C-alpha positions, 0 to 999 in steps of 0.5 A: 162666170167660168169653173176656175177649181175643184177641190175634193178633201177627205174628211177622216173621223179620227175620233172614239167611236160606237163599237160594232153590236151584234146582229143588229143590222142585217146586211148583204155580207150575212150569207157568208159564212164568215162574216165578222163585222159584218157590217164594217164594208157598209160604213163611212169611215170618211166623207169627202167634201166636193168645193166647185169654185169660180173666178168671181169667188163663189164656191158651191160645196157638195159632198161624197159618203161612198170609197171617199178616197178612190171618189177623190182620186176620181174627181182629182184626176178625171172630173175636175178637167171636165168641168173647170172652164166651163160655165157652171149653169150648164149643168147638164151638159157638165153631167153628160160630159163627165158622164160619158167621159167615163161610161167605160167604167164609172156608170155606177158605184164610185165612178156616179157618186163622185160624179154627184159630188161634183154635180151637187156642189153645181146645184149649190153653185147655182144656187148662191149665185142667182141668191135662192135656195135650190128647192126653189130653183128645182120648182120651188116650194110644194109643201108648207113644211116637209114630213119626216120619219125618224130612221134608227132603232137598230135590233137590241133587246127590246126593252132598248128598242121600245125606250128608243121608239117613246123617244120619237114619239115623245119628239113628235114623230109619226112615224119610224123606222127599224132595222131587222137583225137577222136572216137566213143563216139564223134560221127559224130563231132569227125569224122569231127574233125578227117578229118579236121586235116588230111585235115590241115596237109596233106595242109602243107606237100603236096603230096610228104611226107609220113603222118601216123595216129595214133588211139591208139586202141581209134577205135573200129571195126564198126568205124573203118570201117566208117572212113578208107573209108573218110581217103582213099583221105588223102592216108597216109602211114598207119594208126595205131592200129585202135582198141584194141591188142586184136582184130586180127580178127577186124584188118584182117577185116581192112587189107582188106577193104581199101587200107589204110596199117593197122599196129600194133604190138605194143602191142605185144609179140614174134615171136609166136604172130607175127606169128599168125598177119602175117598168119592172113595178119592182118597188113601190118606193123609190130611195135613191141618194143624191150623192150617189144617185149621179147628184140633183141633175139625175135626182129630178129625172128620176122624180119626173120618172116616179111621179109618171109611175105614181111611186113616191119618192122618199130619198135615202137618209135625209141630208140637205142636198136629199131636203131640197129635191123632196121641197120640191117635188110633190112626188115626195111626201117625206124625208128620211132623219138619222137622230144623232146619238153617237158617231157610228162612222156611218150616215151620222157622219155627215152631222159631224162634218156638215151644219146647217140641217134642220132639225124636225120640230115635231116631226116636221122638216122645214127649209130657210126660203132666204138662205141662197144654195143647200145651206151647208157649210163645214162645221168647224167645231169638229174639225179637228176630230177629223184627219183631213187628206188635200 
């Protein structure tokens, strides 16, 4: 079996979207004086679907979220020629070929995201060729079902956040994640607003439900050192990305400073990047995203590293490529799940472009043993709402 074609298509949403909300989530742009819609550069205005086809007619489906138009260009001009004509089961060789051929510019960021999309498609292809779900190829079922946490709770008025938190309790979730809406530039009033929102959510969910707090790189080291002691009384399961991803020493300092576990890794790449995080004890929870980190081939190596360091891996954003890794790894105790309320041109866009993801029941997800590959297809119902770039 040989690879005969690699096709990358960009799907850009053209339907109605939710307008941006002020202070709904801190992010790395917030420290600038002119931030405008500060989350705009972190939203996914499109998604790249990657198809790898073989001479037997099988097609594997992968995806890229970061900068989809640029990722398509990288796949079309740089990566496709490296894998066409090759055996898809030589996945390690193909990963190394793509990685080493693009080392000068592709080690992190969009270059690695593009490699991820091709690699995910290869694993989907291998699953279909062998008649097995991908998690079976990765080691099989390590848990009966995958516990997951509801990931939403953007910073809004207290009543709305409490109502949303109650809805997740009613659906059976035993954990949920909220966003901080205020950062260093908002001063003491913003600090109090963050604490008020954490208190309001904790009041609803009680002490028996895990609460996670996401800062999305919107704080700096000084602000985080002031906030974390104030948050300890709420016993969050973790505080996520308190500082920018490149401040690894800052992560390590915060992880030593507080009883609250510090999590990160959504914006880190390959097992080399995570080796540095682990050796520095910079994070207590790893949160890579498979369609950024280097694909399934890279993610499984990170899982092995994390297991050796006894650091849990809870991939970012849920989604099928992450669920298969979570199911197959004892290092991964749970998964993230995005409740789809509306189209935000963010991670939720995945659920409009692809279908096949399982729905959680009582906060638990299951994967089908009988469906080969990842189990994803393009969602024909919504395709007309996308502008497609071939």
